[in-house]
Every structure is written in structure tokens, then in C-alpha cells.
C-alpha positions, 0 to 999 in steps of 0.5 A: 518726763519731760521732752528730751532736746539733744539729737538721738539716732533711732536704733535700727528696726528689722524683720524676721525671714523665715525659711520656707519652700519657696512657692509654699504659703507662710504659716500663719503668725503668732497674733500680733505678728507679722512675719516676711519670709523668703517667699513672702519677700519674693512675692512683694518684689514681684507684686511692686514691680508689676504695679509699677510697670502697670502704672508707669511709675519711674521709682519707688522705694519700700520699707517695712520693719518689725521691731528688732528684727530684720527689715524688708527695704527694697528701692526699685526703679529710676530716681533720675529719668535723664540720667537712669541714676537708681533710687535709693532709700537714702534719698531726700523726697518731697513728702507732701502732707506727712509735714502735718505730722510735724506741724502739729507735733510742734502745737501739741509740744506748746500744749505741754509748755502750757503755752497752748490749750487744745480747746481754746479759740484760735484767736486767743493766739491769731488774729484775722481767722473768719470765725476764729472765736468759735473754731478751737485749736484742736478743731484745726488739728483734727480737721474740722474747723470747717474753713474752706481749702485754699488748694481748691481755689480755681484761681489759685490753682490757675495761678500755680499751674502757670508758675510752680516756681512761684513763692507763696506766703502763709498770709496769701495762701490764708487770704485765698482761703479766707475769701470763701465762706466756711464749708459748715461750724465748726466741729459738725463734720470732718473735712480735709483743708490744708488751711488749718495746718497754715494757720497751726505754723502760724500759731507755732511761729507766734507763740514759740517765738520762732521761724516754723523751720527753726522751731521744728528744726530744734524741737522736732527734728533734733530731739528725734535725729532726723538729720535729712529732715528739713522745712525748705524756705524755698525750692531748695532740695539737698542732694542726693535727691529723688526727681518727681514727675508729674503731669500737673502742666497746662498742658498736661505734658509729664515733667520734672517737678523736683525744682518747683517751689513747694512754699503754697504747701508750707506747715501742711506740705513743703516738707523734705525727708528720706525713707530712713529718716521716715522710719526713724520718725514713724515710731516716734509720731505713733507713741510719743517716745523718742529712740533713747525712751525718754518723751517727745510728748507727755502721754495725756497729750499723746493720747489726745493726739490718737483719739481717732474721731470718724472721718465719714469714710470707711475705716478711716479715723483723725486725730491731731495731725494723724490718721489711722487706717485699718490699724496703720497709723500715721498720715501719707502725702502727695504733692506734684511729682512726690507721694509717701506713706508713712504708718505703723500697725503697733499690734504688729510692731510694724512701721510702714514707708512708701515713696514714689516719685510720680503722681501722673495717675492714668486710671490709678489715683494715688500712686502710694496707695496703690503700693501700699495697697500691693504690699500690705496685701501680700505682708499683712492681709488682716490689715489692708490699706484702702484709702478711699479717693474721697479721704485722700489727702491732696494737696492740688486738686484738678481744677475739673476733678470733681470734689470727691474723687481724689484730686491730683497731688497732695500734701 
């Protein structure tokens, strides 16, 4: 069937609570099944709050859903340190590189429409890309183009730190990237680069004939029933929203970054969503099916999206704007003040969404990965989230950080 283009609402998924004695280890779940009993839920509560205390995280939202059962959904801490307002699951938050899952979905819809070919050179659709006659659309989507990542440019980082409220255009970002030679020949290895997804955003605009935020609203957000999800055109964020705290500042002071302009991330990392919307989005992303059973993408296109190739990092594969880590499929994202994990474990029919309103990493690196690791070690011990620092999808690295360890916030 073709894509369904009218809004729908995803039925709530949930998680079965099995009564066990407190302190008793939960019974082994049947193959492909995860159970969160009351004792395990309490263990999760304690472990998450302990991790928050140790890493000084202001607020965390955690959702773990099993299709058709009762959910484990918790919000810990505060959304605003100035007022003490508690964090809630319906609050808007900046989702960083989870944005890539939406942008690449737009590209794949154009593939289904016969307007874009994955293995065509990007020069077929966009002018001015260095080596664009040898870089395919597929290589942009699976991070194998070799194009330099503009957010690693020292002059760009200095400009961003000096004025995080500045508005950036996609062309300005690409000009920064294209001042640098390619890091490797297209298709010869994997390397995360926001430049790839900015180009894909421009491709959607040119071929789709609409601004990216309009195209995604009409062709992705509305069909998937994502009422609280948007790609902002400036620094706006709808209320109620989570305040994000970062020390990515000239003097290292921790500040509220919620009004910083995310245009530097654009198609690669500027989107806004909520835990509730991400809970709805992840199953659609991973299956290609809309809540009503119709399709967002054709089965063959979805299969190509999920063809995970090695990244050079243990247990991490990357497809077309989507990643796999030890069975968890989806994406994570970071940008100043905000971190997100939005993934699904198909064999357990489990969806996990984590939002964190800080990237003040100290000794912990990615705080969202810290919480995801804490949750999965308890809830899905056979599939533990352990993202290697070098594979972290950062958007704003620390200028002084070596290229391999996880740099600062990301998209």
C-alpha cells in the first residue's frame, strides 16, 4: 500500500507487572519477552536516581514500553532549576541527532515516490558538492561519504561558543565543511558527519518542493500522529518545555541553553519532540508501519534502511539514518543541554525513550548513555546499551578533545 498521509494516533503500549516478592530476582522471561515486575521497577527507580545523583543530572525522563502491556514510565528531578518545576513526559525537549531519523525518512519517501534513487550521485540532485559525482545519496544516509563534519571545524566551534544564539543557514554550514578536504574516498569506511544530513535536508527541499520543516510536518509528523514534534525555524520551543543545562561556554560555566538557536544542527539535529511522541515514533521508524497498519515506507525501502553495516565500533551498526546497538535500533542525540535516546528492541517488542536535560559530563561522558546503560543492565541484561565513546553522535565537540573520545553535545 502507499503511504498514509492523514494524522493518526498511536495506541498506548504498555508493560506487564508481575507480582514477585520484594528483593527476589525476577523469573526468567520467555525468549523474546521482557517483564518488569514491581521489584524490578523499584530497582530501576533506585538505580536511575543513584546515577542522577552521582552525575549531578537535574532531570531525567525514562520510558520503557512492551507492546500491549503496562509501561514503566518515570520522570525524575526538575525541568527548570530556577523554579524547581518537575520534569514531565509531555514536556518539549530538543532531541539532537534523533532528527536524522526524520530527515532520512523524508528522503526515503522520495525514493518510494520514484523521485530519488539511493545509488544515484548526489550531484544528480544538488550542485556544488565536492566530489558529488562520486558520492551517492545512500552514502550520505549511511555516513560513508567521507565529507568533513562541519561541527569539528575549530573556527566554527569558536563562533558557536561566542554566540550560541546566532542563526546559521544550511549553506553557511556546508561552506565550512567544504573548506576541508574529504576525510576518505566515498564508501571506504564509516564516519559520523552532520554534513551528510544537512545535504539530505537540502535534497528533500529541492526534490520535495517544500521547506524541510513543512515537508516533514505534512509527510512524516502528521501521518505518524506526532502532534508535539517539529523542526523549528529559529530558537523557538513550545511550552511546556524542559530547560537544558550545559557548560559548553567560553569560561566553562554551566548555563541554561534552552533558548540557544539550534539552526546550526538543522536537518541533522535541530528538532523538538516529547517523550510521548518519541514513544509513538520509534515503532514506526523501526517497522516502517504507521499506527493504523498502513505504511510510512514501502517494505523494500524499509529493508534497505535497516541494512546495518559495520561502523568499526563493537556491536554498533549503522543503516540509513538509523543505528543498531546490541539489538536496540533507533538513534540517540545530543546538543548543548539536551540528550536523548529513542530506540526499540524488536525481539522483546520493547521501546525505550530517555531524555536528559544536561550534558555537563564531568567524568561520565554521555549522560543519556549512562542512564540507558543503567536501565538496560537491569531490564534487558542480554541487550545492554554500551555505546563506545568514539561512536557517540556528537554535534558540538570540545575543541581540545581528541577526535576519538566522545566530544561534547550532539545532534
